[in-house]
PDB file of N, CA, C, O and CB in Angstrom:
ATOM      1  N   UNK A   1       0.818  -1.166   0.000  1.00  0.00           N
ATOM      2  CA  UNK A   1       0.000   0.000   0.000  1.00  0.00           C
ATOM      3  C   UNK A   1       0.876   1.249   0.000  1.00  0.00           C
ATOM      4  O   UNK A   1       0.621   2.203  -0.735  1.00  0.00           O
ATOM      5  CB  UNK A   1      -0.938  -0.013   1.191  1.00  0.00           C
ATOM      6  N   UNK A   2       1.899   1.228   0.825  1.00  0.00           N
ATOM      7  CA  UNK A   2       2.812   2.371   0.901  1.00  0.00           C
ATOM      8  C   UNK A   2       3.456   2.638  -0.461  1.00  0.00           C
ATOM      9  O   UNK A   2       3.552   3.784  -0.900  1.00  0.00           O
ATOM     10  CB  UNK A   2       3.901   2.122   1.967  1.00  0.00           C
ATOM     11  N   UNK A   3       3.893   1.571  -1.116  1.00  0.00           N
ATOM     12  CA  UNK A   3       4.540   1.736  -2.424  1.00  0.00           C
ATOM     13  C   UNK A   3       3.575   2.305  -3.450  1.00  0.00           C
ATOM     14  O   UNK A   3       3.955   3.157  -4.254  1.00  0.00           O
ATOM     15  CB  UNK A   3       5.096   0.400  -2.919  1.00  0.00           C
ATOM     16  N   UNK A   4       2.342   1.847  -3.432  1.00  0.00           N
ATOM     17  CA  UNK A   4       1.350   2.366  -4.375  1.00  0.00           C
ATOM     18  C   UNK A   4       1.107   3.855  -4.153  1.00  0.00           C
ATOM     19  O   UNK A   4       1.053   4.633  -5.106  1.00  0.00           O
ATOM     20  CB  UNK A   4       0.033   1.594  -4.244  1.00  0.00           C
ATOM     21  N   UNK A   5       0.962   4.241  -2.900  1.00  0.00           N
ATOM     22  CA  UNK A   5       0.711   5.645  -2.603  1.00  0.00           C
ATOM     23  C   UNK A   5       1.902   6.517  -2.975  1.00  0.00           C
ATOM     24  O   UNK A   5       1.750   7.624  -3.492  1.00  0.00           O
ATOM     25  CB  UNK A   5       0.380   5.820  -1.131  1.00  0.00           C
ATOM     26  N   UNK A   6       3.080   5.993  -2.702  1.00  0.00           N
ATOM     27  CA  UNK A   6       4.284   6.805  -2.870  1.00  0.00           C
ATOM     28  C   UNK A   6       4.759   6.898  -4.323  1.00  0.00           C
ATOM     29  O   UNK A   6       5.184   7.965  -4.767  1.00  0.00           O
ATOM     30  CB  UNK A   6       5.390   6.243  -2.021  1.00  0.00           C
ATOM     31  N   UNK A   7       4.689   5.781  -5.070  1.00  0.00           N
ATOM     32  CA  UNK A   7       5.339   5.744  -6.372  1.00  0.00           C
ATOM     33  C   UNK A   7       4.391   5.592  -7.558  1.00  0.00           C
ATOM     34  O   UNK A   7       4.838   5.612  -8.705  1.00  0.00           O
ATOM     35  CB  UNK A   7       6.310   4.636  -6.392  1.00  0.00           C
ATOM     36  N   UNK A   8       3.131   5.445  -7.312  1.00  0.00           N
ATOM     37  CA  UNK A   8       2.183   5.277  -8.404  1.00  0.00           C
ATOM     38  C   UNK A   8       1.917   6.613  -9.086  1.00  0.00           C
ATOM     39  O   UNK A   8       1.849   7.658  -8.439  1.00  0.00           O
ATOM     40  CB  UNK A   8       0.870   4.666  -7.890  1.00  0.00           C
ATOM     41  N   UNK A   9       1.769   6.556 -10.408  1.00  0.00           N
ATOM     42  CA  UNK A   9       1.451   7.780 -11.144  1.00  0.00           C
ATOM     43  C   UNK A   9      -0.042   8.058 -11.107  1.00  0.00           C
ATOM     44  O   UNK A   9      -0.465   9.204 -11.263  1.00  0.00           O
ATOM     45  CB  UNK A   9       1.933   7.676 -12.596  1.00  0.00           C
ATOM     46  N   UNK A  10      -0.845   7.020 -10.902  1.00  0.00           N
ATOM     47  CA  UNK A  10      -2.278   7.201 -10.780  1.00  0.00           C
ATOM     48  C   UNK A  10      -2.649   7.193  -9.310  1.00  0.00           C
ATOM     49  O   UNK A  10      -2.001   6.534  -8.497  1.00  0.00           O
ATOM     50  CB  UNK A  10      -3.048   6.107 -11.552  1.00  0.00           C
ATOM     51  N   UNK A  11      -3.678   7.917  -8.983  1.00  0.00           N
ATOM     52  CA  UNK A  11      -4.162   7.904  -7.613  1.00  0.00           C
ATOM     53  C   UNK A  11      -4.854   6.573  -7.362  1.00  0.00           C
ATOM     54  O   UNK A  11      -5.712   6.159  -8.141  1.00  0.00           O
ATOM     55  CB  UNK A  11      -5.124   9.098  -7.341  1.00  0.00           C
ATOM     56  N   UNK A  12      -4.492   5.920  -6.302  1.00  0.00           N
ATOM     57  CA  UNK A  12      -5.085   4.640  -5.935  1.00  0.00           C
ATOM     58  C   UNK A  12      -6.207   4.926  -4.945  1.00  0.00           C
ATOM     59  O   UNK A  12      -5.975   5.468  -3.865  1.00  0.00           O
ATOM     60  CB  UNK A  12      -4.018   3.658  -5.326  1.00  0.00           C
ATOM     61  N   UNK A  13      -7.419   4.556  -5.325  1.00  0.00           N
ATOM     62  CA  UNK A  13      -8.575   4.814  -4.477  1.00  0.00           C
ATOM     63  C   UNK A  13      -8.917   3.541  -3.715  1.00  0.00           C
ATOM     64  O   UNK A  13      -9.163   2.493  -4.311  1.00  0.00           O
ATOM     65  CB  UNK A  13      -9.789   5.304  -5.316  1.00  0.00           C
ATOM     66  N   UNK A  14      -8.930   3.646  -2.415  1.00  0.00           N
ATOM     67  CA  UNK A  14      -9.299   2.520  -1.574  1.00  0.00           C
ATOM     68  C   UNK A  14     -10.786   2.648  -1.279  1.00  0.00           C
ATOM     69  O   UNK A  14     -11.231   3.625  -0.677  1.00  0.00           O
ATOM     70  CB  UNK A  14      -8.448   2.478  -0.254  1.00  0.00           C
ATOM     71  N   UNK A  15     -11.533   1.668  -1.701  1.00  0.00           N
ATOM     72  CA  UNK A  15     -12.965   1.700  -1.473  1.00  0.00           C
ATOM     73  C   UNK A  15     -13.291   1.098  -0.114  1.00  0.00           C
ATOM     74  O   UNK A  15     -12.692   0.111   0.312  1.00  0.00           O
ATOM     75  CB  UNK A  15     -13.708   0.954  -2.586  1.00  0.00           C
ATOM     76  N   UNK A  16     -14.226   1.700   0.530  1.00  0.00           N
ATOM     77  CA  UNK A  16     -14.736   1.140   1.774  1.00  0.00           C
ATOM     78  C   UNK A  16     -16.148   0.661   1.477  1.00  0.00           C
ATOM     79  O   UNK A  16     -16.996   1.429   1.025  1.00  0.00           O
ATOM     80  CB  UNK A  16     -14.707   2.193   2.959  1.00  0.00           C
ATOM     81  N   UNK A  17     -16.383  -0.592   1.732  1.00  0.00           N
ATOM     82  CA  UNK A  17     -17.675  -1.178   1.458  1.00  0.00           C
ATOM     83  C   UNK A  17     -18.516  -1.154   2.711  1.00  0.00           C
ATOM     84  O   UNK A  17     -18.056  -1.494   3.800  1.00  0.00           O
ATOM     85  CB  UNK A  17     -17.531  -2.601   0.931  1.00  0.00           C
ATOM     86  N   UNK A  18     -19.756  -0.745   2.536  1.00  0.00           N
ATOM     87  CA  UNK A  18     -20.665  -0.696   3.675  1.00  0.00           C
ATOM     88  C   UNK A  18     -21.721  -1.778   3.512  1.00  0.00           C
ATOM     89  O   UNK A  18     -21.961  -2.280   2.414  1.00  0.00           O
ATOM     90  CB  UNK A  18     -21.323   0.702   3.806  1.00  0.00           C
ATOM     91  N   UNK A  19     -22.329  -2.115   4.603  1.00  0.00           N
ATOM     92  CA  UNK A  19     -23.320  -3.173   4.570  1.00  0.00           C
ATOM     93  C   UNK A  19     -22.616  -4.514   4.526  1.00  0.00           C
ATOM     94  O   UNK A  19     -21.450  -4.628   4.906  1.00  0.00           O
ATOM     95  CB  UNK A  19     -24.266  -3.010   3.366  1.00  0.00           C
ATOM     96  N   UNK A  20     -23.320  -5.518   4.066  1.00  0.00           N
ATOM     97  CA  UNK A  20     -22.713  -6.829   3.934  1.00  0.00           C
ATOM     98  C   UNK A  20     -22.792  -7.628   5.215  1.00  0.00           C
ATOM     99  O   UNK A  20     -23.634  -7.381   6.078  1.00  0.00           O
ATOM    100  CB  UNK A  20     -21.284  -6.694   3.509  1.00  0.00           C
ATOM    101  N   UNK A  21     -21.904  -8.583   5.317  1.00  0.00           N
ATOM    102  CA  UNK A  21     -21.890  -9.494   6.455  1.00  0.00           C
ATOM    103  C   UNK A  21     -21.423  -8.790   7.719  1.00  0.00           C
ATOM    104  O   UNK A  21     -20.549  -7.925   7.657  1.00  0.00           O
ATOM    105  CB  UNK A  21     -20.996 -10.692   6.165  1.00  0.00           C
ATOM    106  N   UNK A  22     -21.993  -9.149   8.865  1.00  0.00           N
ATOM    107  CA  UNK A  22     -21.432  -8.658  10.120  1.00  0.00           C
ATOM    108  C   UNK A  22     -19.985  -9.144  10.255  1.00  0.00           C
ATOM    109  O   UNK A  22     -19.627 -10.202   9.737  1.00  0.00           O
ATOM    110  CB  UNK A  22     -22.289  -9.130  11.332  1.00  0.00           C
ATOM    111  N   UNK A  23     -19.183  -8.383  10.935  1.00  0.00           N
ATOM    112  CA  UNK A  23     -17.747  -8.684  11.018  1.00  0.00           C
ATOM    113  C   UNK A  23     -17.462 -10.089  11.529  1.00  0.00           C
ATOM    114  O   UNK A  23     -16.559 -10.748  11.012  1.00  0.00           O
ATOM    115  CB  UNK A  23     -17.064  -7.680  11.913  1.00  0.00           C
ATOM    116  N   UNK A  24     -18.191 -10.567  12.517  1.00  0.00           N
ATOM    117  CA  UNK A  24     -17.912 -11.897  13.050  1.00  0.00           C
ATOM    118  C   UNK A  24     -18.219 -12.987  12.024  1.00  0.00           C
ATOM    119  O   UNK A  24     -17.508 -13.989  11.967  1.00  0.00           O
ATOM    120  CB  UNK A  24     -18.721 -12.134  14.322  1.00  0.00           C
ATOM    121  N   UNK A  25     -19.256 -12.811  11.222  1.00  0.00           N
ATOM    122  CA  UNK A  25     -19.561 -13.793  10.180  1.00  0.00           C
ATOM    123  C   UNK A  25     -18.522 -13.738   9.060  1.00  0.00           C
ATOM    124  O   UNK A  25     -18.098 -14.774   8.547  1.00  0.00           O
ATOM    125  CB  UNK A  25     -20.969 -13.551   9.608  1.00  0.00           C
ATOM    126  N   UNK A  26     -18.119 -12.537   8.691  1.00  0.00           N
ATOM    127  CA  UNK A  26     -17.114 -12.381   7.641  1.00  0.00           C
ATOM    128  C   UNK A  26     -15.788 -12.990   8.086  1.00  0.00           C
ATOM    129  O   UNK A  26     -15.143 -13.693   7.308  1.00  0.00           O
ATOM    130  CB  UNK A  26     -16.928 -10.892   7.280  1.00  0.00           C
ATOM    131  N   UNK A  27     -15.376 -12.732   9.313  1.00  0.00           N
ATOM    132  CA  UNK A  27     -14.125 -13.304   9.832  1.00  0.00           C
ATOM    133  C   UNK A  27     -14.182 -14.829   9.846  1.00  0.00           C
ATOM    134  O   UNK A  27     -13.215 -15.493   9.470  1.00  0.00           O
ATOM    135  CB  UNK A  27     -13.839 -12.776  11.250  1.00  0.00           C
ATOM    136  N   UNK A  28     -15.309 -15.382  10.276  1.00  0.00           N
ATOM    137  CA  UNK A  28     -15.463 -16.844  10.320  1.00  0.00           C
ATOM    138  C   UNK A  28     -15.384 -17.448   8.927  1.00  0.00           C
ATOM    139  O   UNK A  28     -14.718 -18.463   8.720  1.00  0.00           O
ATOM    140  CB  UNK A  28     -16.795 -17.226  10.977  1.00  0.00           C
ATOM    141  N   UNK A  29     -16.062 -16.824   7.974  1.00  0.00           N
ATOM    142  CA  UNK A  29     -16.070 -17.333   6.603  1.00  0.00           C
ATOM    143  C   UNK A  29     -14.675 -17.264   5.984  1.00  0.00           C
ATOM    144  O   UNK A  29     -14.229 -18.223   5.354  1.00  0.00           O
ATOM    145  CB  UNK A  29     -17.066 -16.541   5.745  1.00  0.00           C
ATOM    146  N   UNK A  30     -13.993 -16.151   6.158  1.00  0.00           N
ATOM    147  CA  UNK A  30     -12.648 -15.992   5.597  1.00  0.00           C
ATOM    148  C   UNK A  30     -11.675 -16.956   6.262  1.00  0.00           C
ATOM    149  O   UNK A  30     -10.828 -17.545   5.591  1.00  0.00           O
ATOM    150  CB  UNK A  30     -12.157 -14.542   5.765  1.00  0.00           C
ATOM    151  N   UNK A  31     -11.788 -17.119   7.567  1.00  0.00           N
ATOM    152  CA  UNK A  31     -10.918 -18.069   8.264  1.00  0.00           C
ATOM    153  C   UNK A  31     -11.149 -19.487   7.746  1.00  0.00           C
ATOM    154  O   UNK A  31     -10.196 -20.241   7.552  1.00  0.00           O
ATOM    155  CB  UNK A  31     -11.160 -18.012   9.786  1.00  0.00           C
ATOM    156  N   UNK A  32     -12.401 -19.847   7.524  1.00  0.00           N
ATOM    157  CA  UNK A  32     -12.721 -21.175   6.999  1.00  0.00           C
ATOM    158  C   UNK A  32     -12.136 -21.355   5.594  1.00  0.00           C
ATOM    159  O   UNK A  32     -11.568 -22.403   5.286  1.00  0.00           O
ATOM    160  CB  UNK A  32     -14.251 -21.391   6.975  1.00  0.00           C
ATOM    161  N   UNK A  33     -12.275 -20.350   4.761  1.00  0.00           N
ATOM    162  CA  UNK A  33     -11.715 -20.420   3.402  1.00  0.00           C
ATOM    163  C   UNK A  33     -10.203 -20.596   3.474  1.00  0.00           C
ATOM    164  O   UNK A  33      -9.644 -21.474   2.817  1.00  0.00           O
ATOM    165  CB  UNK A  33     -12.072 -19.143   2.586  1.00  0.00           C
ATOM    166  N   UNK A  34      -9.541 -19.761   4.274  1.00  0.00           N
ATOM    167  CA  UNK A  34      -8.083 -19.816   4.386  1.00  0.00           C
ATOM    168  C   UNK A  34      -7.593 -21.140   4.966  1.00  0.00           C
ATOM    169  O   UNK A  34      -6.542 -21.643   4.568  1.00  0.00           O
ATOM    170  CB  UNK A  34      -7.588 -18.671   5.245  1.00  0.00           C
ATOM    171  N   UNK A  35      -8.346 -21.701   5.899  1.00  0.00           N
ATOM    172  CA  UNK A  35      -7.952 -22.968   6.517  1.00  0.00           C
ATOM    173  C   UNK A  35      -8.172 -24.163   5.594  1.00  0.00           C
ATOM    174  O   UNK A  35      -7.610 -25.234   5.821  1.00  0.00           O
ATOM    175  CB  UNK A  35      -8.721 -23.175   7.803  1.00  0.00           C
ATOM    176  N   UNK A  36      -8.985 -23.986   4.557  1.00  0.00           N
ATOM    177  CA  UNK A  36      -9.331 -25.096   3.673  1.00  0.00           C
ATOM    178  C   UNK A  36      -9.028 -24.804   2.205  1.00  0.00           C
ATOM    179  O   UNK A  36      -9.743 -25.261   1.313  1.00  0.00           O
ATOM    180  CB  UNK A  36     -10.791 -25.433   3.827  1.00  0.00           C
ATOM    181  N   UNK A  37      -7.979 -24.053   1.965  1.00  0.00           N
ATOM    182  CA  UNK A  37      -7.630 -23.673   0.592  1.00  0.00           C
ATOM    183  C   UNK A  37      -7.316 -24.874  -0.303  1.00  0.00           C
ATOM    184  O   UNK A  37      -7.514 -24.814  -1.517  1.00  0.00           O
ATOM    185  CB  UNK A  37      -6.443 -22.738   0.609  1.00  0.00           C
ATOM    186  N   UNK A  38      -6.833 -25.949   0.286  1.00  0.00           N
ATOM    187  CA  UNK A  38      -6.462 -27.118  -0.515  1.00  0.00           C
ATOM    188  C   UNK A  38      -7.684 -27.902  -0.985  1.00  0.00           C
ATOM    189  O   UNK A  38      -7.574 -28.765  -1.856  1.00  0.00           O
ATOM    190  CB  UNK A  38      -5.545 -28.029   0.287  1.00  0.00           C
ATOM    191  N   UNK A  39      -8.840 -27.606  -0.414  1.00  0.00           N
ATOM    192  CA  UNK A  39     -10.065 -28.308  -0.796  1.00  0.00           C
ATOM    193  C   UNK A  39     -10.857 -27.495  -1.811  1.00  0.00           C
ATOM    194  O   UNK A  39     -10.669 -26.286  -1.948  1.00  0.00           O
ATOM    195  CB  UNK A  39     -10.929 -28.598   0.441  1.00  0.00           C
ATOM    196  N   UNK A  40     -11.738 -28.180  -2.513  1.00  0.00           N
ATOM    197  CA  UNK A  40     -12.647 -27.516  -3.437  1.00  0.00           C
ATOM    198  C   UNK A  40     -13.909 -27.172  -2.656  1.00  0.00           C
ATOM    199  O   UNK A  40     -14.831 -27.983  -2.575  1.00  0.00           O
ATOM    200  CB  UNK A  40     -12.968 -28.417  -4.690  1.00  0.00           C
ATOM    201  N   UNK A  41     -13.952 -25.983  -2.088  1.00  0.00           N
ATOM    202  CA  UNK A  41     -15.060 -25.576  -1.229  1.00  0.00           C
ATOM    203  C   UNK A  41     -16.271 -25.168  -2.056  1.00  0.00           C
ATOM    204  O   UNK A  41     -16.147 -24.568  -3.124  1.00  0.00           O
ATOM    205  CB  UNK A  41     -14.635 -24.426  -0.318  1.00  0.00           C
ATOM    206  N   UNK A  42     -17.433 -25.507  -1.540  1.00  0.00           N
ATOM    207  CA  UNK A  42     -18.663 -25.068  -2.206  1.00  0.00           C
ATOM    208  C   UNK A  42     -19.187 -23.828  -1.490  1.00  0.00           C
ATOM    209  O   UNK A  42     -18.865 -23.570  -0.331  1.00  0.00           O
ATOM    210  CB  UNK A  42     -19.741 -26.204  -2.216  1.00  0.00           C
ATOM    211  N   UNK A  43     -19.987 -23.088  -2.200  1.00  0.00           N
ATOM    212  CA  UNK A  43     -20.608 -21.910  -1.624  1.00  0.00           C
ATOM    213  C   UNK A  43     -21.492 -22.300  -0.440  1.00  0.00           C
ATOM    214  O   UNK A  43     -21.551 -21.586   0.561  1.00  0.00           O
ATOM    215  CB  UNK A  43     -21.426 -21.161  -2.684  1.00  0.00           C
ATOM    216  N   UNK A  44     -22.174 -23.432  -0.560  1.00  0.00           N
ATOM    217  CA  UNK A  44     -23.050 -23.907   0.508  1.00  0.00           C
ATOM    218  C   UNK A  44     -22.265 -24.186   1.793  1.00  0.00           C
ATOM    219  O   UNK A  44     -22.742 -23.889   2.888  1.00  0.00           O
ATOM    220  CB  UNK A  44     -23.790 -25.171   0.061  1.00  0.00           C
ATOM    221  N   UNK A  45     -21.067 -24.752   1.662  1.00  0.00           N
ATOM    222  CA  UNK A  45     -20.227 -25.032   2.837  1.00  0.00           C
ATOM    223  C   UNK A  45     -19.847 -23.744   3.558  1.00  0.00           C
ATOM    224  O   UNK A  45     -19.937 -23.651   4.782  1.00  0.00           O
ATOM    225  CB  UNK A  45     -18.957 -25.795   2.421  1.00  0.00           C
ATOM    226  N   UNK A  46     -19.423 -22.761   2.785  1.00  0.00           N
ATOM    227  CA  UNK A  46     -18.983 -21.498   3.380  1.00  0.00           C
ATOM    228  C   UNK A  46     -20.174 -20.754   3.976  1.00  0.00           C
ATOM    229  O   UNK A  46     -20.063 -20.161   5.049  1.00  0.00           O
ATOM    230  CB  UNK A  46     -18.269 -20.616   2.327  1.00  0.00           C
ATOM    231  N   UNK A  47     -21.308 -20.783   3.288  1.00  0.00           N
ATOM    232  CA  UNK A  47     -22.516 -20.124   3.785  1.00  0.00           C
ATOM    233  C   UNK A  47     -22.992 -20.765   5.083  1.00  0.00           C
ATOM    234  O   UNK A  47     -23.540 -20.084   5.950  1.00  0.00           O
ATOM    235  CB  UNK A  47     -23.629 -20.177   2.732  1.00  0.00           C
ATOM    236  N   UNK A  48     -22.786 -22.071   5.219  1.00  0.00           N
ATOM    237  CA  UNK A  48     -23.182 -22.768   6.442  1.00  0.00           C
ATOM    238  C   UNK A  48     -22.388 -22.253   7.638  1.00  0.00           C
ATOM    239  O   UNK A  48     -22.910 -22.209   8.751  1.00  0.00           O
ATOM    240  CB  UNK A  48     -22.983 -24.285   6.286  1.00  0.00           C
ATOM    241  N   UNK A  49     -21.153 -21.870   7.425  1.00  0.00           N
ATOM    242  CA  UNK A  49     -20.330 -21.299   8.496  1.00  0.00           C
ATOM    243  C   UNK A  49     -20.955 -19.991   8.986  1.00  0.00           C
ATOM    244  O   UNK A  49     -20.963 -19.708  10.184  1.00  0.00           O
ATOM    245  CB  UNK A  49     -18.871 -21.056   8.004  1.00  0.00           C
ATOM    246  N   UNK A  50     -21.478 -19.199   8.048  1.00  0.00           N
ATOM    247  CA  UNK A  50     -22.121 -17.934   8.402  1.00  0.00           C
ATOM    248  C   UNK A  50     -23.579 -18.128   8.809  1.00  0.00           C
ATOM    249  O   UNK A  50     -24.232 -17.184   9.255  1.00  0.00           O
ATOM    250  CB  UNK A  50     -22.038 -16.961   7.234  1.00  0.00           C
ATOM    251  N   UNK A  51     -24.083 -19.331   8.659  1.00  0.00           N
ATOM    252  CA  UNK A  51     -25.444 -19.713   9.030  1.00  0.00           C
ATOM    253  C   UNK A  51     -26.511 -18.933   8.262  1.00  0.00           C
ATOM    254  O   UNK A  51     -27.514 -18.493   8.825  1.00  0.00           O
ATOM    255  CB  UNK A  51     -25.642 -19.513  10.512  1.00  0.00           C
ATOM    256  N   UNK A  52     -26.260 -18.774   6.937  1.00  0.00           N
ATOM    257  CA  UNK A  52     -27.249 -18.147   6.060  1.00  0.00           C
ATOM    258  C   UNK A  52     -27.285 -18.902   4.742  1.00  0.00           C
ATOM    259  O   UNK A  52     -26.437 -19.758   4.490  1.00  0.00           O
ATOM    260  CB  UNK A  52     -26.925 -16.641   5.826  1.00  0.00           C
ATOM    261  N   UNK A  53     -28.259 -18.591   3.905  1.00  0.00           N
ATOM    262  CA  UNK A  53     -28.399 -19.294   2.633  1.00  0.00           C
ATOM    263  C   UNK A  53     -27.234 -18.947   1.704  1.00  0.00           C
ATOM    264  O   UNK A  53     -26.663 -17.860   1.806  1.00  0.00           O
ATOM    265  CB  UNK A  53     -29.746 -18.941   1.963  1.00  0.00           C
ATOM    266  N   UNK A  54     -26.879 -19.861   0.802  1.00  0.00           N
ATOM    267  CA  UNK A  54     -25.758 -19.604  -0.117  1.00  0.00           C
ATOM    268  C   UNK A  54     -25.942 -18.339  -0.964  1.00  0.00           C
ATOM    269  O   UNK A  54     -24.999 -17.566  -1.133  1.00  0.00           O
ATOM    270  CB  UNK A  54     -25.572 -20.793  -1.035  1.00  0.00           C
ATOM    271  N   UNK A  55     -27.146 -18.127  -1.491  1.00  0.00           N
ATOM    272  CA  UNK A  55     -27.379 -16.948  -2.342  1.00  0.00           C
ATOM    273  C   UNK A  55     -27.218 -15.656  -1.538  1.00  0.00           C
ATOM    274  O   UNK A  55     -26.573 -14.711  -1.992  1.00  0.00           O
ATOM    275  CB  UNK A  55     -28.791 -17.006  -2.973  1.00  0.00           C
ATOM    276  N   UNK A  56     -27.803 -15.624  -0.353  1.00  0.00           N
ATOM    277  CA  UNK A  56     -27.714 -14.446   0.495  1.00  0.00           C
ATOM    278  C   UNK A  56     -26.271 -14.222   0.949  1.00  0.00           C
ATOM    279  O   UNK A  56     -25.803 -13.085   1.010  1.00  0.00           O
ATOM    280  CB  UNK A  56     -28.644 -14.589   1.712  1.00  0.00           C
ATOM    281  N   UNK A  57     -25.575 -15.310   1.264  1.00  0.00           N
ATOM    282  CA  UNK A  57     -24.169 -15.200   1.662  1.00  0.00           C
ATOM    283  C   UNK A  57     -23.339 -14.585   0.537  1.00  0.00           C
ATOM    284  O   UNK A  57     -22.534 -13.684   0.772  1.00  0.00           O
ATOM    285  CB  UNK A  57     -23.604 -16.585   2.046  1.00  0.00           C
ATOM    286  N   UNK A  58     -23.540 -15.076  -0.684  1.00  0.00           N
ATOM    287  CA  UNK A  58     -22.769 -14.561  -1.825  1.00  0.00           C
ATOM    288  C   UNK A  58     -23.006 -13.068  -2.012  1.00  0.00           C
ATOM    289  O   UNK A  58     -22.075 -12.309  -2.285  1.00  0.00           O
ATOM    290  CB  UNK A  58     -23.139 -15.318  -3.113  1.00  0.00           C
ATOM    291  N   UNK A  59     -24.243 -12.661  -1.864  1.00  0.00           N
ATOM    292  CA  UNK A  59     -24.589 -11.249  -2.016  1.00  0.00           C
ATOM    293  C   UNK A  59     -23.934 -10.396  -0.930  1.00  0.00           C
ATOM    294  O   UNK A  59     -23.341  -9.356  -1.220  1.00  0.00           O
ATOM    295  CB  UNK A  59     -26.108 -11.070  -1.978  1.00  0.00           C
ATOM    296  N   UNK A  60     -24.045 -10.842   0.315  1.00  0.00           N
ATOM    297  CA  UNK A  60     -23.463 -10.081   1.423  1.00  0.00           C
ATOM    298  C   UNK A  60     -21.940 -10.101   1.403  1.00  0.00           C
ATOM    299  O   UNK A  60     -21.304  -9.112   1.767  1.00  0.00           O
ATOM    300  CB  UNK A  60     -23.961 -10.628   2.747  1.00  0.00           C
ATOM    301  N   UNK A  61     -21.347 -11.216   0.982  1.00  0.00           N
ATOM    302  CA  UNK A  61     -19.887 -11.310   0.883  1.00  0.00           C
ATOM    303  C   UNK A  61     -19.382 -10.285  -0.133  1.00  0.00           C
ATOM    304  O   UNK A  61     -18.392  -9.594   0.107  1.00  0.00           O
ATOM    305  CB  UNK A  61     -19.446 -12.752   0.478  1.00  0.00           C
ATOM    306  N   UNK A  62     -20.069 -10.199  -1.261  1.00  0.00           N
ATOM    307  CA  UNK A  62     -19.653  -9.237  -2.290  1.00  0.00           C
ATOM    308  C   UNK A  62     -19.795  -7.812  -1.777  1.00  0.00           C
ATOM    309  O   UNK A  62     -18.952  -6.962  -2.064  1.00  0.00           O
ATOM    310  CB  UNK A  62     -20.481  -9.423  -3.577  1.00  0.00           C
ATOM    311  N   UNK A  63     -20.859  -7.544  -1.019  1.00  0.00           N
ATOM    312  CA  UNK A  63     -21.014  -6.219  -0.422  1.00  0.00           C
ATOM    313  C   UNK A  63     -19.875  -5.922   0.545  1.00  0.00           C
ATOM    314  O   UNK A  63     -19.364  -4.802   0.585  1.00  0.00           O
ATOM    315  CB  UNK A  63     -22.361  -6.112   0.302  1.00  0.00           C
ATOM    316  N   UNK A  64     -19.486  -6.905   1.307  1.00  0.00           N
ATOM    317  CA  UNK A  64     -18.440  -6.728   2.321  1.00  0.00           C
ATOM    318  C   UNK A  64     -17.052  -6.578   1.728  1.00  0.00           C
ATOM    319  O   UNK A  64     -16.272  -5.723   2.149  1.00  0.00           O
ATOM    320  CB  UNK A  64     -18.446  -7.889   3.269  1.00  0.00           C
ATOM    321  N   UNK A  65     -16.747  -7.427   0.737  1.00  0.00           N
ATOM    322  CA  UNK A  65     -15.383  -7.518   0.227  1.00  0.00           C
ATOM    323  C   UNK A  65     -15.170  -6.837  -1.130  1.00  0.00           C
ATOM    324  O   UNK A  65     -14.035  -6.555  -1.514  1.00  0.00           O
ATOM    325  CB  UNK A  65     -14.997  -8.952   0.120  1.00  0.00           C
ATOM    326  N   UNK A  66     -16.254  -6.579  -1.845  1.00  0.00           N
ATOM    327  CA  UNK A  66     -16.117  -5.994  -3.167  1.00  0.00           C
ATOM    328  C   UNK A  66     -15.853  -7.017  -4.262  1.00  0.00           C
ATOM    329  O   UNK A  66     -15.728  -6.652  -5.431  1.00  0.00           O
ATOM    330  CB  UNK A  66     -15.021  -4.993  -3.154  1.00  0.00           C
ATOM    331  N   UNK A  67     -15.769  -8.281  -3.902  1.00  0.00           N
ATOM    332  CA  UNK A  67     -15.583  -9.380  -4.860  1.00  0.00           C
ATOM    333  C   UNK A  67     -16.487 -10.535  -4.453  1.00  0.00           C
ATOM    334  O   UNK A  67     -16.897 -10.648  -3.298  1.00  0.00           O
ATOM    335  CB  UNK A  67     -14.083  -9.839  -4.921  1.00  0.00           C
ATOM    336  N   UNK A  68     -16.784 -11.378  -5.413  1.00  0.00           N
ATOM    337  CA  UNK A  68     -17.595 -12.575  -5.146  1.00  0.00           C
ATOM    338  C   UNK A  68     -16.774 -13.598  -4.358  1.00  0.00           C
ATOM    339  O   UNK A  68     -15.544 -13.583  -4.409  1.00  0.00           O
ATOM    340  CB  UNK A  68     -18.111 -13.202  -6.476  1.00  0.00           C
ATOM    341  N   UNK A  69     -17.454 -14.483  -3.633  1.00  0.00           N
ATOM    342  CA  UNK A  69     -16.719 -15.499  -2.860  1.00  0.00           C
ATOM    343  C   UNK A  69     -15.770 -16.343  -3.703  1.00  0.00           C
ATOM    344  O   UNK A  69     -14.683 -16.689  -3.239  1.00  0.00           O
ATOM    345  CB  UNK A  69     -17.694 -16.409  -2.167  1.00  0.00           C
ATOM    346  N   UNK A  70     -16.157 -16.681  -4.928  1.00  0.00           N
ATOM    347  CA  UNK A  70     -15.282 -17.522  -5.765  1.00  0.00           C
ATOM    348  C   UNK A  70     -14.051 -16.768  -6.258  1.00  0.00           C
ATOM    349  O   UNK A  70     -13.101 -17.387  -6.737  1.00  0.00           O
ATOM    350  CB  UNK A  70     -16.060 -18.057  -6.961  1.00  0.00           C
ATOM    351  N   UNK A  71     -14.056 -15.449  -6.147  1.00  0.00           N
ATOM    352  CA  UNK A  71     -12.900 -14.665  -6.569  1.00  0.00           C
ATOM    353  C   UNK A  71     -11.901 -14.450  -5.432  1.00  0.00           C
ATOM    354  O   UNK A  71     -10.771 -14.019  -5.662  1.00  0.00           O
ATOM    355  CB  UNK A  71     -13.357 -13.324  -7.113  1.00  0.00           C
ATOM    356  N   UNK A  72     -12.324 -14.750  -4.213  1.00  0.00           N
ATOM    357  CA  UNK A  72     -11.453 -14.561  -3.058  1.00  0.00           C
ATOM    358  C   UNK A  72     -10.348 -15.613  -3.068  1.00  0.00           C
ATOM    359  O   UNK A  72     -10.642 -16.805  -3.163  1.00  0.00           O
ATOM    360  CB  UNK A  72     -12.263 -14.633  -1.741  1.00  0.00           C
ATOM    361  N   UNK A  73      -9.143 -15.221  -2.977  1.00  0.00           N
ATOM    362  CA  UNK A  73      -7.937 -16.062  -2.952  1.00  0.00           C
ATOM    363  C   UNK A  73      -7.923 -16.910  -4.126  1.00  0.00           C
ATOM    364  O   UNK A  73      -6.996 -17.699  -4.307  1.00  0.00           O
ATOM    365  CB  UNK A  73      -7.847 -16.907  -1.712  1.00  0.00           C
TER     366      UNK A  73
END
């Protein structure tokens, strides 16, 4: 981040996303993804960690992170 701010010719805009998953659900989901990177995780598995439906989880995850769950890592 420091290098981008200091040496980039274009201004780097950091977006802050509002809404989305509550922090504890987002942390749990990300921790689960990171702990199971070697597996082929399904959206349903990750949504179960957050205790919500897969479609709703995908929507809230994108609101929280700015990317879809399948694009994370």
